N, C-alpha and C positions, 0 to 999 in steps of 0.2 A: 228699474230700481237698482242702484249700486249697493251691493252688499259690502260690509266692512271686511277687510282682509286680516287674517291672523295666521302667522307663520308659527309652526310648531315642529318639534322633533319627536316623532312617534316612539322612538326608543329612549328618549330622555325624560326628564322630570315633567316637561310640558306635554308629554304624551298621555299622561294620566287624565282620565276623563273629568275628574274634579278640578284639575288645574286648567283644563280647557274651558270648563264652565265658568271659572273665575275670570278668564280672559274675555269670554263672551259677555259677562256681566258689565264689563267696562265699555262694550261696544253697542249694547242694545238698551232700549228704554226698559223701565222696570217691568211693565206688563209683558212685553215680549220675552224678556229674560225668564220670568216666572213660568210662562207657558213652555218655553224651550227646556228649562230645567226639569219640569215635570215629565215632559216627553222623553228626554234623554235618560232620566233615572228609571223609566219604565222600559227601556230598551233591553232586549234579550242578549245583545252582543256588543262588543266594541265597535264593530263595523256599522251595525244598525244605529248606534249612538252618534257616530261620526256623520252618517247620512242625515240624521235629524238636525244636527248642528249645521250642516251644509245647506239646509233649507233657508237659513238665516244669515250665515257667515260664509265667506269664501275662505275655507281652511286650506292651507298649503303646507303639506308635510315636506320639510326640507330634505328628508331622506328619500322621498318619492315612493314610499311603501304603501301609503294610504291616500 
């Protein structure tokens, strides 16, 4: 399965977890997005949230930090 790609700047505006979720919404079907959003919002850390997003989306940090 090919996952959609999203490029983001972890130190910029798009590094905000809510901004990333908004980008994911455009790439996933509604049910997948709702499940992802619930899982991400229950994360204990930024890194955990990114890992959960990466299960559905190929996230690429342009700074290479995450």
